[in-house]
N, C-alpha and C positions, 0 to 999 in steps of 0.2 A: 298370827305373825307377831314377832317381838322386835321392837326397835330400841336403839340406844342413841341418844343425841349427846354430842360432845362439844365442848368449847374450851379453848385455851385462853386463859385470862392472864395477861402480863401485868405485873405490878407497875403503877405509874412512876414509882421512884427508881425503876430499873434503867439507870443511865450510866454509860451508853448501852442500849439494848443490843444483845448479840443477834437476835432475830426480831422482826416485827410481828404484829398480830397475823398478817397474811401468811408469813412463812411458818408461824407456829400452827396455824390451821392446816396448812399443807403437810406439815410434819405429822400432825395427829391423823390425817387421812392416810398417810403412808403406813403408820403403825396399825391403824384399824384394818388395813388390807391383809395384815398377818393373821386376822381372826375370821374374816369373812370377805368374800369377793364382792359383796353388794354394799358399796360405800359411795356416798354422794356428798358433795359440797353444796349446802343450801344456806344462802345468806352468810351469817357469821358462824354457823355450826357445821359439824360433821355428823351425818346420819349413817347408822349401821343397821342393816337388817340381818339379824343373827339367828333366825329360826333354824337354819340348817347347821349351825355351829354349836348349839347348846349341848348336844350329847357329847361332842368331842371335848369340850372344855369343862364339862361337869355342871352345867346349868347356867342360868342367867346371872345369878349372883356371883358365881365363881368367875365367869367370863368378865363381868364388869370390874371385879376386884383385880384380876390380872391386868386388864387394860389400864386401870388407874395406877397400879404399881409400875408398869412399864413406862407410862408417860411421866410419872414423878421421877423415876430414875433417869430418864432421858433429859429432862430439864435440869436435874441436878448435875449430871455429867457435863453438860454444856454450859453450866453456870448461868442459866436463864431464870430470872426471878419470875416464875409463872406457876400457875396451878391449873389443873383440869377440872372442869365442872361437867357433870353428866346427869342425865335423867332418862327414864325408861317409859315406854308406852306401848299400847297395842297397835297403834298406827304411828306413822312418821310424824304427823302434825301434832299428835298428843305428846310424843316425846319432845318435840321441838318446843311446844307451848310450855311444858313443865320446865324445860331447861331455861327458857326466858324468864319464867316466873321465879325460878330459883335464883337466877342472876340478879333480878330486880330486888328481891328481898335481901340479898347479901349486900347490895349497894346501899340499901336503906338501913342496914345494920340489924335487921330483924332475924327471927329464927327461920331458917330456910328448911321447910319440909315439903317442897314442891313434889317430891316423888310420890307422896301419899295424898296429894291434893286431889279433890274431885275434879274430873274433867269439866263438868258443867260449870264449875265456879272459876275456871281460868279466866283472867281478865282479857278484854278484847285486844289489847296491844300485843298479846302473845301470838296472835294470828296474823300472818303476813298480809293476807288479802284484805284484812280489815283496817290496816294502818292508814290508808289514804282517807278513810271515812270516820276516824275516831271522834272528831269534833261533832259531827252530825249524830253519830250513834250515842254519844254522851248526852246530847240534848233530848233525844227521844227516850232516854233511860236504859239503853242497852250497854251494860257494863261487863257482862260475862257472856260466855258462849251460850249458856242456857237462855239468857234473855233474848238473844238473837234468834234462837231456834223457835221461840214462842211466837215470833212475828209471822204474818202470812208470807209464804214463799213468793207468791206473785208480786206482792208489794215490794219485797226486798229486792227482787230481781229488777223491777222497774226503777227503783230509787238508787240502788248501789251496784247493779250489774250482776251478771251471771257468775263471774269468777268468785265472788264471796260465797255464794251458795255452793259452788263446786268445791271450794276449800272446806266448807263444813261437811259436805258429803264424804270427802276424802278423810277428814278427821274422824268421822263416825264409822269408817270402813265400808261405806256404801258405794264408793268409787275407787278404782285402783290408783296406786301411785305410779307416776311416770317420771323417772329420774335418769340422768346421764351418769352411769356408774363410772367410777374412777378406775383407771387401768394404769399400772406402773410400767414404764418402758423396760425393755430388756437390758438396757445399759443406762447408766447415769451420765447426763451431759447437760450442764447448766452454765449459764453465763451471767456475770454480775457486772453492771456498770458502776464504776467507782464514783464516789461523790466529788472527788477532786483528783487531779493528776498526782501520781506518786513517783517520786524520783529516787527513792532508796528501797532496795529489794526487801529488807526486813519489814518495812511498813506494809508490804502486800499481805502479811499474815492476818491483818485485821479483816480484810475482805475475804481471804481464803477461809477464815473461820466461819463466815456466814454460809459458804458453800459446803463446808464439811458437816455442818449441822444438817443441812438438807440431804447430804449423801448418807449420813448415818440413818436418818429416817427412811430413806429409800432401801437401805440394806435390811432394816427391821421388817419392812413390808414385804420384801422379796425373800426374807429368811435366808440371806446369803452373807458370806464373809468376804471382805475385800482383801485382795492380794497385791494389786498394783493400781495406781492412779496416775493421772497426768494433769499438771497445772500449767495452763497456757496464759501468758499475759500479752495483751495487745499494746504495742508501743505507739506513741504519737508519731504521725507520719513525718519522717525525715528522709532526705535523699541518701544519707550516708550510713544508714542502719537498716537492719532487717525489720520487717513489719511486726514480728512477734518473737517471743522467747518461750521456752518450755522447760519443765522440770518433771522427771519421771521418778516416782518413789515406789519401791517394792518392799514387801514384808514377807517373812517366811511363813507365818501362820495366818490363815484367814481370820479377819477381825471385824467385829461390829462396833466395838468401842474404839473410836478413832483418835483417842488422846495420844496414843503412841505415834500414830502417823502424823498427827499435828506437830509433835515434837521433832520428828524427822524432817518435816517440811520446814519448820522454823530453823533448824540447823543448816539445811542446805540453802535456804534463802539468805541466811546471814553471810554466805560465801559468794553470793551472786552480785554482779555489778550491772546496773541498768544503763544501757547506752542512750536511752531516751525515756521521757516520762511515760508511765503506764496509765491507760484510761479504762481498761476493762480486764476482767479475769474470766477464765473458762476452766471448769473442773470436769474431768472425764474419768470414768471407771474403766480400767483396761482389763483386769482379770478379777473374777469373783469365783467363789466356791459355795456350793449349797451346804447349809448347816441344818441338821435335823432339829436341833434345839439349842438353847443357850448354853447347855453343858457340853457342846461338841468341842469346845476349845480345850478341854481337859481330858486326860485319859481315865479319870475316875467317873463313876456314875453318881457320885455324891457332889452336890453343889458346894459343900463346905470344903471340899478338897482343893478348890482353886486357890492358887498361891496369891498372896498379897504382894503388891509392889511389882517392879519390873522383873521380867524373867531374864535368863542369860541370853536368850535370842534377841530380846529387845535391847539389852546392853550392847551386844555386838553390832546391831544395826545403828544404834545411836553413835557408838564410837567410830564406825565406818563413815557415817555422815559428817561427823565433826572433824576427825583426824585425816580422813582420806581412805579410799578403798585399799590402797597398797600398804597402809600402815597397820592394818588388822589382818592377821593371817592365821591359818590353822593347818595342821599337817594332814596329809592324805597318803594312805598306803598305795603302793604300786606293785604290780605282778612282775617283779624283777628279783633275781637272786643276787645281784651285785649289792654289796652293803651300802654303797653311796647312792644307789638308785632305788632302794626299798621304800623310800618315802620322799615326798616333796612338800614344799610349803606353797599354799595357794591362798588367794584372797578369801577371807572368811565369808564375805557377802555372796561370793559365787557358789559356795557350798552350803549356804544357810538353810536351803530347803531340805537337803538330805539330813542335816543336823536336826531340823525340826521334826522330821518323820521318825527319827530314832534309828534309821537303818539306811546305810549307804551301799547300794548294790556293788558299785565298782570297788569300794574299799573291802567289802566282805569277800568278793571273789579273789581280790589280791591277797588278803590275809589267809584264805583257805589255800591258795596256791603256795604261799610261803610255808605254811604248816606241812603241806604234803611233800614239798621239795627239800626242806631243811632237815638235816639229820638231828637226831635227838641230842647228840653230844655237842652240837654247835652252840658256842657261846658268843653273843654279840655284845659289844661295849655300850656303855651309856652315852658317850659322846664320840662323834666322828669328827675328824679334822676336815676342813673344807678341801684341802689338798693334802695327799700323803706326803710326809716329810722324810726325805732320804736320810738315813743314819750313817754315822761313821762305823767302821768295823775294826775289830781286833782279831786277826786271823780270819776266820770265816763266821764270826759272831757279831751281832749288833751291839752298839754302845750308845746309851742315852743317859746323860748326867751320871756317868759311872757305869760299872759293870752291871749286867743284867743276869737274872736267873730264870731259866726256862721252866714253866710250870705245866703247860699243856700244849698239844699240837702234834702234828700239823692238822689243820682243817683245810682241805684242799678245795679250791674253787677254780674251775676251768674258765678261761677268758679267751675267747676267739677274737678275730679282728674287730668285731663290732663293739667289743668292750673298750678297745683302745681309742685314742683320740682320732676321730674320723676327719677332723679338719686338717691335721698335719699331713704333709705330702708323704705318700708311700706307706701310711699306717695300715691301710686295709690289705696291703700285700704281705704283711708280716705273717710268719707261721703262728699257729695257735700257741698260747702261753698258759701257764698254770700258776696260780697264786697259792702259796702255802702259808696259812695264818697260824701264828703262835701267840700264846699268852706268856708274857715275861713279867717278872717282878723287879721293880726298881726301888731302892731304899729311899730315894727322894721323891719320885713321881708316882709310886704305887703300881697298880696293875696296868700293863700296856698291851695293846693289840697291834702286833707287828707282823708284816708279811714279807716274803721274799718271792720274787718272780723269776722263773726259769723256763727256758725253751724246752719243748718236747723233742725237737729235732735231734737225732742221735749224732754224736761226734765220734771221730776215730778214737780208739782206746789210747793210742800213743799221744794224741793231742791233749794238752792240759786244758781243762774247762775254764771259762772266764770266771772271775770272782763274783760271788753272788751279792746282789744289791738288796739291802734291807730298808724297809719303809715303815714308819710309824703312822698308823691309820686311826687309832682311837684310844680312849681312856676308859677304864672301868671305874664305877663309883666306889 
């Protein structure tokens, strides 16, 4: 069996700390679960039994290197002034003893080579069971594990108790290790008690950052990306306010790097007003997606192909959070042959997932419908007017800023009762109508898209037909 012992060491000058030593240890344990299911928290260290994972990750050295790189990247992303120390061993207590000896040598400023240090020469303070008896062991001359092993077992058991001998047996592999293995929950749900009451919503970001660091470690251990989360703040008890408030944040692409979500959270908290002071925060994961590896967020198999900086989707989400959902819109095609109904403007955040996937089924079907239904000779203008503008006529021809010259047409579009304004009284009872679209040229306005509407109902030959009404509907570029 092969064991790796890990410890997160936070620099003493890291003020104010984003996370404390306990939170850093929990984060390391979460990340370790991404490499092996046998992870235990023992005292100040994280123990990993990696015998079953060596072949998958290319050996012990490669696995330890990947773990160190991931931990270093995690601390750097979250601006935590910390580093990870690790040591290896054939048993858990050997790995833990080497880790403690390595940490002790670094504190003394010496050369830390505990990984290659002989097990028999490890000092007694690196063994947890021996720490209550260090003074007595020092007086009898036991300064290393080997010195203790040379003493009679019966005398050691009577003087120091059986747990010390049992620890030595476990360290030598003569007795099995029994640990409570860490298991990550199916969903993230953590609560943080604030040090003081917070009266301004933007100040909640400092406490939320602590929870986001733990959430990112949970995502790394579960190998999942976050799509939606909920931040809940508990208000100080008042008679005239609700007991809590909440904020739901969604993102189009599943993410393990939560810096973008932190920016969205900060933007939305800046727009919140607290009716009462807040004493605690709660962060929950609402939606997650499984990620096969860290390259799953890009379409390329090459890690170098990942774009630097914010993507267009992240920009849309940030603008929607800052300016409001209704202020950032995108067009969407519709399966309708009427020019004014071929597309509509919708909130960009509502369609952000279809934009992220690169394929919108509703829009694709609508576009295919338009391609099949529209004639090849049909020409549509670049700009449509919000409402068709009725034009003056000279004889039976339209006039717009002077005389017009007809270039093409008609392009006939049938409009039954549902095309007309259904809100007006009697509109649905009207007979079917036909729009004839023409392209006219104006010396002042350029190319115009103009239609005339006429009824299909036949009139007696002797009765003169009503004058045709002409409408300007769009402009060509």
